[in-house]
C-alpha positions as CSV (number, residue, x, y, z in Angstrom):
1,M,18.8,6.1,19.8
2,E,16.8,9.0,18.5
3,A,16.0,12.7,20.3
4,K,13.9,15.1,18.9
5,S,13.0,18.8,20.1
6,I,10.1,20.7,18.9
7,Q,10.0,24.6,18.5
8,R,6.2,26.0,18.6
9,N,4.7,29.1,17.1
10,I,7.9,30.6,15.4
11,G,7.1,34.0,13.8
12,M,8.0,33.3,10.5
13,P,6.4,30.9,7.4
14,A,7.2,27.3,6.9
15,R,8.5,28.1,3.7
16,K,11.6,29.9,5.2
17,L,12.3,27.4,7.8
18,R,11.9,24.6,4.4
19,R,15.0,26.8,2.6
20,V,17.4,26.3,5.3
21,I,16.5,22.3,6.7
22,N,16.5,21.2,3.4
23,V,20.7,22.2,3.0
24,V,21.2,20.6,6.3
25,R,18.6,17.1,6.1
26,G,20.7,13.9,6.5
27,K,23.6,15.7,7.7
28,S,25.9,15.3,10.4
29,V,25.3,17.6,13.3
30,T,28.7,19.1,13.8
31,E,28.4,19.4,9.5
32,A,25.1,20.9,9.9
33,V,26.3,23.1,12.9
34,K,28.7,24.7,10.4
35,I,26.8,25.4,7.8
36,L,24.0,27.0,9.7
37,K,26.6,29.3,11.3
38,F,27.5,31.3,8.2
39,M,24.3,31.1,6.5
40,P,22.3,35.2,6.0
41,Y,19.1,33.8,7.3
42,F,17.3,34.1,10.5
43,A,16.2,30.9,10.1
44,A,19.0,29.4,10.1
45,R,19.7,30.8,13.6
46,M,15.9,28.9,14.8
47,V,17.2,26.4,12.9
48,E,20.4,25.7,14.9
49,K,19.1,26.9,18.3
50,N,16.7,23.7,17.9
51,L,19.6,21.5,16.6
52,T,21.6,21.8,19.6
53,A,18.4,21.1,22.0
54,A,17.9,18.1,20.3
55,V,21.7,16.9,20.7
56,A,21.4,18.0,24.7
57,N,18.3,16.3,24.8
58,A,20.3,13.0,23.1
59,A,23.3,13.4,25.8
60,E,21.1,14.0,28.5
61,K,19.0,10.6,27.1
62,S,22.0,8.3,26.4
63,G,25.5,10.3,26.6
64,V,26.2,10.5,23.0
65,T,28.4,13.3,22.2
66,A,27.2,15.5,19.3
67,D,30.4,13.6,17.0
68,Q,28.6,10.7,17.2
69,L,24.8,12.0,16.2
70,K,23.2,12.9,12.7
71,I,20.0,14.3,11.4
72,S,17.5,11.5,10.9
73,E,14.3,13.6,10.2
74,I,13.7,17.6,10.1
75,Y,10.4,19.1,9.2
76,A,8.2,22.5,9.4
77,D,4.8,22.8,9.1
78,E,2.5,25.3,9.5
79,S,0.6,26.3,12.5
80,T,-1.8,29.5,13.3
81,T,-1.8,32.3,11.0
82,L,-2.9,35.7,11.9
83,K,-5.4,38.0,10.3
84,R,-4.6,41.1,10.0
85,G,-5.8,44.4,7.7
86,K,-3.3,47.1,5.7
87,P,-5.8,50.4,5.2
88,R,-6.2,51.1,1.3
89,A,-7.5,53.9,-0.6
90,Q,-11.2,54.8,-0.8
91,G,-12.3,53.0,2.7
92,R,-11.0,49.2,1.6
93,I,-8.7,47.0,3.8
94,Y,-6.3,44.6,2.0
95,K,-5.9,41.5,4.1
96,R,-2.6,40.7,5.4
97,L,-1.3,37.2,6.7
98,R,1.0,36.8,9.6
99,R,2.3,33.1,9.2
100,S,3.8,31.0,12.0
101,S,5.2,27.6,12.0
102,H,6.4,24.6,14.0
103,L,9.8,22.9,13.7
104,T,10.9,19.3,14.6
105,V,14.3,18.3,14.6
106,K,15.1,14.6,15.3
107,V,18.7,13.1,15.7
108,S,19.6,9.5,16.1
109,D,23.2,7.8,16.1
110,N,25.3,6.9,12.8
111,K,25.0,3.7,13.4
């Protein structure tokens, strides 16, 4: 049994999400939540939120609890990039890119 949760257009680069998801990839859900609670990154809150949504989807779909699940697949993809400008000296402008990303979490049974 597999359930997933997708969060789209998160206002942070995929690079910042990947440093968090690389730590919890393949772990059990309860262990991953414990790890994410104490990580100092804002991205950890986003991953934790999406992970609890995936667990809730699995519970609704087949009635399993968080103790029986593990993270089978987790990845962050790049989303749209907003182009912005930063005024500089002598009438120039520097490009600033506001990156966003999509986060996908899949959980499955420990079987």
